[in-house]
Each structure stands twice: as C-alpha cells, then as structure tokens.
N, C-alpha and C positions, 0 to 999 in steps of 0.2 A: 376634538383632539385631532392632531395630525396623524397621518398614516405612517410617517417616519419622522425621526428627530430632525430639528432644524436649528440653525444658529442665526440670531438676529443681532446686528450691531446698531446701537442708538447713539448718535453723535452729540447729544446734549441731554441734560437732565429733563425728565418728562413727568407729568402728573402720575400719581400712583395708579389711577384708574386705567390709564393707557398701558402702563407697564403690566398690570394684571391681565389685560386683554392679550398682550403679546405672550405672556407666560402661559396663558390658556392654549394658545396656538402652537407654542414652541417650547422645547425643553430647555433652551439655553438663550437667555437674553443678556447681552453684555452692554453695559451702559457707561458712556463717558460722563462721569458725574462732576467733573470740575467746571467751575464757572469761567470758562474761556473757550474760544474756538479751537478746534483741532488744527494742528499744523498740517501742511501737505504730506510731510513724511509720516505723520501719525495716520492720516487717512489711507495712504498707500499700505501701511503695515496692518492697520486694524481691520480694514474691510476684507483682507485676505482670509479665505476659509469660512466666510459667512454666506448664508443663503439669502439673507435679506438685509437691507440697511434702511433705517429711518433717519432721514437727513433734514437739514435746514438750509435756508437760503444763503448762509455764510459758508457752506461746504461746497467747494468747487470740485464737482465730480466730472472730470474731463476724460478724454479717451484713454489716457494712460492709467488713470485710477481704475476705470472699468475693465480694461484689458488685464490688469494685474490682480483684480478681485475674482480669481477663478472660482466658479461655483455660484457666483452671485445670480440670483433669480429675480429680485425685485428691489427697486430703489423707491421708497415712499417719501416724497419731498413734502415737508410740513410748510407749505406755502401755496399760494395760487400760481405765482410765476415759477417757472422752472428753467430760467436762463442760466442758472448755476450748474445745470446738468447737460452733458453732451448727449442729447436724446438720440441723435443719429448713431453714435457709437454704441449706446446702450442697445438700440434696436438691432444693430449688426451682430451684437454678442448675445442676442436673445434675452435681454434683461428688460423686464417690465418697469416702466416709470409711471408713477402716479403723483397726483397733487391734491390740494385740499380746497377746492372752490366752494362757493356759496356760504360756508359757515362763518367767514369773516367779512362778508359783504356789508352788513349793517354797521359793524364797529368801524370799519375803514371809512365808510361814507360819513359817519358821525365825525370822525377825526378830521377828515378833509374840511368839513364845515367848521370845526373848532379852529383849525389853522386859518381859514378864510376870515372868520370873525375876529380872531385874535389880531391878525394883521390889519384888517380894516379899522378896527377900533383901538389899535395900539395898546393892547392889554399888557404885553410884557414890559413895555416902556412905562406904563402907568404903575405897574406893580413895583418896578425898581424905584420909580419916583417917590412912591410912598415909603418904601422900606429905607430909602436913603435919607428920610427926614426932610424932604424938600417940599412936602405938601403944606401949604400955608392957608388953605381955604379955597373955596370955589372961585374960579376965574373964567370969564367968558371965552377966552382964547386958549385955554389950557388943553394940550394934547388932543387937538381936534382930529377926528378920523373921517371915515367915509360912511355914508348911508348904504344899506343893502337893498332896502325896499324899492322896487320899481326899476332896479338896475338890470344890466344884461349879463347873464352868466353863460360862458361858453364851456362846454364839457368836451374834452378831447378823449375819445374812446368811451363808448356807451355800452360796455359789457355790463356784467352784474353790478360792479361797484360804481362805475360811471353813471349808470341809469339810476341807482339808488341816490347818488349825489344830486343828480338833476331833480329827482322827485322832492328832495328836501327844500328846493327853492320855492315850492308852491306857497308855503306860508309867508314868503317875502314878496309875493306877487312879481317875481322876476321874469323877464323875457329870457327864453332859453334857446341858445344855439348849440348844435352838437356837430362834432366831426367824427366820422367813422366810415369805414369802407362799405358798411351796410346801412340801409335805411332802417330806422326804428319807428315803426308806425304806432306802436303803443305809446311811446313818449310824445309823439306828435299829437295824438288824440287826447292824451291825458293832460299835457302841459302846453299844447300849442307850440311845441319845440320845432325848430327849423333846421334841417340839415344843410350845412354850408361847408365850403372848403376851409382849410386851415388859415389861409391868408385873410379870408373874410372874418373868421373868428377872432384872430389876434387884432385885427383892425377895429372891430366893433365892440368887443367885450369890455366890460368893466372888471370882470373877474374871470380868470381862466383856471380851470381845474383839470389836471392831467391824470389820465387813467389808462393809457395804452400799455400793452405788453412791451417789454424790451426786445427789439429785433434789430437787425442791421438797418432797417428802414426807419426805425423810430429813434435810433441813437442821435442825439443832438437835434431832435425834432424842433426844439425851441433853441434857436441859435441867435447870434448877434443880429442878424437881419430881421428875424421875427420879433425879437425884443424891441428893436427900433421901430417896428410897425405898430406896437401897442400904444394905447393912450398913455399919456404921462400920469393919468389918475388911476390907471389899472393895476390890478394885483394878480400875481401868479401863484398857484398852489400846486405842489407836486407830492402825491402820495403813491406814485406808481413805482418807478425805478429811477435812481439818480441820473444815469447817463442819458435819459430822455432830454435833459437840459444841459446845455453847455454852461457849466457852472462858472467858469472864468468870465464868460460874456455876461452872465447874470450879475456877477459882482460889479462889473463896470456899469451896467444899466442901473443898478440900485445905488451905487456910489454917486453917480452923476444925476440921480433923481429923474432918469428918463422913464421909469415906471414908479408908481407910488410905493409898492412893497411886494413882499412875497412871504409864503409860508411853506417850509420844506420839512418833510419827514424823512426824505431819502437824499443821498448825496452821490456824486459821480464816482468818488473813490473812497467809499466808506471803510473805516470811520474817519478818514481824513477829510478836511474841508478845504475848498479852494482858498488860497491866500486872500485875506481881507474879509472873507464872508462873516466871520464871527465878530468883526469890529463894527458891523453895520447895525443901526437901530431900526431900520425899516425892513427887517426880515425876521420872521419867527422861525426858530430852529428846534426840531424835535429829533430824538435819537431812534428813528425807525420804529415807532410804537403805534402806528395806526390801528393795528389789530390787537393792541395790547390791553385787553380786558381779561379778567380772570376767566369769565365764561367763554369768551371766544378762543383764547389760547388753549384752553382745555379741550374745546370741541375740535380744534384743528389737529391736535395731537391724537385725539381719539379717532378721528377720521383717517389719519395716516396709519394708525395701528390697525384699523379695520381693513385698509387697503393691503397691508402686509398679511393680515390674517387670511383674506380671500386668496391672495396669490399663493400662499403656502399650501392652501388646500386645493390648488389647481383650478380655482374659480376665477371668474372675471372680476377684478377689483372695481369698486364703485366709481373710481375716478382715474381710469387708465388714460395716459397721454399717448401711448403708442400701441393701439389695439392690434396692429399688424403682427406683433409678437405672439399674441394669443391665437390669431388666425393661422399663423405659421405652425403653431404647436398642434393645431387641429382640435 
C-alpha cells in the first residue's frame, strides 16, 4: 500500500487485472471508459489534480498539458514509443515518463511478417476475389505474387522488434541486411546479416521492414527519392510510426507501380490516410494493430500499471525513460 493517498487517471479502458493493480497502489483510480480518444480539452482538464497518468500513443501529452497538470509525478505510456509525450518538458517539471518495451516485441514482429506475406502473396486481393464470386477455378496466371524464399530482407532499425523481425527470416533462407546506428553482432553471427547504409538497403532489398523510432531524423526517412531507388519488384512494410514514410510519395510509387507493393499498420496522419491510398490494390492496410493480441495488450497495460505502482512508492519504475528525474530526487 502507498504511504499516502494518490490519484491516477487512465485515459482508456484497461483490463481488470491492471486496474486492480492500480487500485492496490492507490486509493483513487479514475478511468476514461468511453470507446474514443480524449480530446485535448479533456486531457487538460482531467489530468489536473492527479498524481499519475496511464496514457496511450493517441494521447498528445505536450508541454502545456504537463505544465497544467500540477502535482503530476508520473506518466506511464502504454507503448514502446513515446513520441506522443514531450519528455523534455516532463523532465523539466520533475515528471517521470515510462514506456512498455519487450512485452510487445514478438506480437509486433509476427504482424510485420503477416503484412509482408499478405502483400507479397496478394492475400487481401484474393480474399475479395473469392467473396465477390469471381473465382471460377484454378488458373495458371491468377493473382500471381512474389516468392519469399531466398530473397533479400532489409530491416531498418534492429532494436528488439526489428531484430525479432529479422530472426523470423531464417525459415525462409533469406539474405538479411540491416540499417542501424549500432552494429548488431548477434544478428550477424546468427543470420549472417550485413550492416549497410540506407541507400544500399533500399537499392538491394526485395523486402524492406521499418522499425526505427520516430525522431526528427527519421521523419520521412522513406521519401520519394528512396522509393525511386527501390526495385520495381520490392515491397515496403511499416509497423513503426507512420511519419517515417512520406505517405503521399508512397501513394505515387504504388499507383505508378514503381514498387510492387506495401503493407502498412501505421499512417502519417492517423486515422486519416493520404488521398488515394485506400483505392490501391497493391497495399495492405491495417488499423495500427501490430501489438493487438489479447495476451500482449494485457501485458502492456499491466507493465504500465507496474510502472505507476513503482513511481507512486518512490521506487525506480522498471521502464523509466528519463532516469535523471529520479537522480535529481536523490
């Protein structure tokens, strides 16, 4: 139990287990139970007077929200990425920020492969073809896709998820290239992976899977120029953050068949799509569900709750993003 009462605000509905954990740590847990995202005005109003907040990637916690949330001690983001939070402002106000790494690694890597295979083998097109009653029997040239075995996979960003994605290529006997600021010797030894620059990756890869964090440097990392450098038979998969890809440029590349296809779980201006994207048959679209399994989403929220629990007890949270706040507190 806590040494003193605390108030926690949760911006979305969460599993009962996580709510129970929060209630164990705190006397007052306020939950936004509606099936919609909070408006900015609601965030500004509802975080005020709370000691902690359990947030999600759709909650934009900027400097103004943090400044007006007097008394806030911890923001536990239920996501690996935390580009929705102004961490610098939080640190300046002495607010701990945490995230939920590791627990969604395998589910996200699985889904990246699902998108890759669905795009390469034209699964959504085939599904529509059958449902629309157009299937008249086997034909030698019907909905031909691309082989995966023996092809070249380029993984951009080999953190936990990117590395897990790369490892799944082993069963397909793929040649693996990777792009990262750091060398990954484990992947090199395990898969024979080769570290290359991004220009080499987009030029040589048959499949490119994106896994970098969203930063000013990675915004529009895949732009018109790099799309033009890809093979016309290549596929692009994005399960990281939408703005990593220039979506308008991707629409043009797909429309003009300058690349073979794409699989997207994230979008530049979610939930809106770039004009024309939804009209294309050579892209597989998913509504940001790469971590969307019952087991993984439950583990994510439980970890976020544990982060809040630790912060409220004055302990170091398991997944603190700005440890300097704890160091400053002594």
